[in-house]
C-alpha positions as CSV (number, residue, x, y, z in Angstrom):
1,M,28.4,27.0,-70.4
2,E,27.0,25.2,-73.2
3,L,23.1,24.6,-73.6
4,N,22.7,21.9,-75.8
5,D,19.2,20.9,-78.1
6,F,17.6,18.9,-75.4
7,A,17.7,21.7,-72.6
8,I,17.1,24.4,-74.5
9,A,13.7,22.1,-75.9
10,R,12.8,20.8,-72.5
11,A,13.4,24.6,-71.5
12,V,10.9,25.7,-73.7
13,H,8.4,23.1,-73.3
14,V,8.6,23.8,-69.3
15,L,7.7,27.9,-70.2
16,A,5.4,27.4,-72.6
17,V,3.0,24.5,-70.9
18,L,3.5,27.0,-67.3
19,L,2.6,29.9,-69.3
20,W,-0.6,28.3,-71.1
21,I,-1.6,26.2,-68.2
22,G,-1.2,29.1,-65.9
23,G,-3.4,31.0,-68.5
24,V,-6.4,28.4,-68.4
25,A,-5.7,28.6,-64.0
26,F,-6.1,32.7,-64.5
27,V,-9.0,32.8,-66.7
28,T,-11.0,30.3,-64.7
29,T,-9.8,31.2,-61.4
30,T,-10.0,35.1,-61.7
31,L,-11.3,35.8,-65.3
32,L,-14.4,34.1,-65.4
33,P,-15.7,34.9,-61.9
34,A,-15.1,38.3,-62.5
35,C,-16.8,38.5,-64.7
36,R,-19.7,36.9,-63.6
37,A,-19.6,39.6,-60.4
38,L,-19.5,42.7,-62.2
39,A,-21.2,42.2,-64.7
40,E,-25.5,41.6,-66.1
41,P,-25.9,38.3,-67.1
42,G,-26.5,39.8,-71.2
43,A,-23.3,41.5,-70.8
44,R,-21.0,38.8,-69.0
45,I,-20.0,36.8,-72.6
46,A,-18.7,40.6,-74.5
47,L,-16.7,40.8,-71.5
48,F,-15.1,37.8,-71.1
49,E,-14.7,37.9,-74.8
50,S,-13.2,41.7,-74.5
51,L,-10.8,40.5,-71.7
52,E,-9.7,37.0,-73.1
53,H,-9.2,38.2,-76.4
54,R,-5.8,39.5,-75.5
55,F,-4.9,36.1,-73.7
56,A,-6.0,34.0,-76.9
57,W,-2.7,34.9,-78.7
58,Q,-0.7,34.1,-76.2
59,A,-2.5,30.8,-75.8
60,R,-2.2,30.4,-79.3
61,G,1.8,30.6,-79.2
62,T,2.4,28.7,-75.5
63,T,0.6,26.1,-77.4
64,L,2.5,25.8,-80.7
65,A,5.8,25.7,-79.1
66,A,4.6,23.2,-76.2
67,G,3.2,20.9,-79.0
68,A,6.9,21.3,-81.0
69,S,9.2,21.3,-78.1
70,G,7.1,17.9,-77.0
71,F,7.4,16.2,-80.6
72,W,11.2,17.9,-80.6
73,L,11.7,15.8,-77.4
74,A,10.0,12.5,-78.4
75,H,12.4,12.6,-81.2
76,R,15.4,13.7,-79.3
77,L,14.7,10.7,-76.6
78,D,13.4,8.5,-79.2
79,A,10.6,7.7,-76.8
80,W,7.6,6.9,-79.6
81,H,7.9,3.5,-78.2
82,R,5.9,5.1,-74.9
83,F,2.4,5.6,-76.7
84,A,2.7,1.6,-77.5
85,D,1.9,1.5,-73.4
86,P,-0.5,3.7,-72.2
87,G,-0.5,1.8,-68.8
88,N,3.5,3.2,-68.1
89,W,3.4,6.2,-70.3
90,W,-0.3,7.0,-69.8
91,W,0.6,10.6,-69.5
92,M,2.3,10.6,-72.5
93,H,-0.8,9.8,-73.8
94,T,-2.8,12.8,-72.6
95,M,-0.1,15.4,-72.6
96,V,-0.9,14.9,-76.6
97,A,-4.5,14.7,-76.2
98,L,-4.8,17.4,-74.3
99,W,-3.1,19.4,-77.0
100,A,-5.0,18.5,-79.6
101,V,-8.4,19.5,-77.7
102,F,-6.6,22.6,-76.9
103,T,-5.0,24.0,-80.1
104,L,-8.1,22.6,-82.0
105,M,-10.4,25.1,-79.9
106,L,-7.6,27.6,-80.3
107,F,-6.9,27.1,-83.8
108,V,-10.1,26.0,-85.8
109,L,-12.9,25.3,-83.3
110,E,-13.5,29.2,-82.2
111,P,-12.4,31.6,-84.7
112,L,-14.5,29.6,-87.0
113,V,-17.5,28.2,-85.1
114,L,-17.8,28.7,-81.2
115,R,-17.5,32.5,-81.3
116,R,-20.6,32.9,-83.5
117,W,-22.6,29.8,-82.1
118,F,-21.9,31.5,-78.5
119,A,-23.2,34.7,-79.4
120,E,-26.8,33.0,-81.1
121,Q,-27.0,31.0,-78.0
122,A,-26.3,34.0,-75.7
123,A,-28.7,36.2,-77.4
124,H,-31.6,34.2,-76.2
125,D,-30.1,32.7,-72.7
126,P,-26.9,34.0,-72.0
127,Q,-27.0,33.4,-68.1
128,R,-26.9,29.5,-69.4
129,V,-23.9,30.4,-71.6
130,F,-21.7,31.1,-69.6
131,A,-22.3,29.2,-67.5
132,R,-21.1,26.2,-69.9
133,I,-18.2,28.4,-71.0
134,E,-17.5,28.3,-66.8
135,R,-17.9,24.7,-67.1
136,M,-16.2,23.8,-69.9
137,H,-13.2,26.0,-68.0
138,R,-13.0,24.4,-65.3
139,L,-13.3,21.1,-67.0
140,L,-10.3,21.9,-69.1
141,L,-8.1,23.3,-66.2
142,A,-9.0,19.6,-64.5
143,L,-8.1,17.7,-67.0
144,S,-4.5,20.3,-67.5
145,L,-3.3,19.3,-63.9
146,L,-4.4,16.1,-64.0
147,T,-2.3,16.0,-66.9
148,V,0.8,18.5,-65.7
149,A,1.2,16.1,-62.2
150,G,1.3,13.1,-64.3
151,A,4.1,14.0,-66.4
152,V,5.9,15.3,-63.7
153,A,5.6,12.3,-61.5
154,G,6.3,10.0,-64.6
155,S,9.2,11.4,-66.0
156,H,10.7,10.8,-62.5
157,G,9.3,7.4,-62.5
158,G,6.4,7.5,-60.3
159,W,2.3,7.2,-61.4
160,T,1.7,4.2,-63.7
161,F,-1.5,2.3,-64.1
C-alpha cells in the first residue's frame, strides 16, 4: 500500500483538527466547569492555568500541524481560487480565520499579553475574569464546531450560501 503526499496531508490535517478542537471542547465543557466547582473564586484562574498549561503545547502543535497541512492541501489541490468565492467556499475562509485567531492567541497574545493582563484583572475581580474566560472559550468552541461542520459538509458538496 502506497500513501501519497495528499493522503498524508489530509490525514495530518484531520488528526490535527480533531486534537485541537477536541481539546478546546474538553477545556470548555469539562475543565472550566470543574475549576468553577472545585475552587474558590480567587483560586479558579490559578487552578485553570496550572491544568491548562499542560494542554497549551498540544494546542500549539496541533494548530501548527493544521495550518501547515491545510496550506499544503490548498497548494496540492490548487484551491486558491476558492478564496475568491466566499459564497460557495465560505468554510475555507472560516477555517483560515479561526486558525489565525487561535495561532495569534496561542503564540502571541496569551504568552505575551493575556496571562499578565488576566492576573492583574483577577487580583481585583476574579469572578468576572473567570466568567470572561468561560465566555471566550464557549464562543471559540461554537465557532470551531460551526467551522468543522461547514468544512465537512462543504468539502462534500453541500452547505453553500
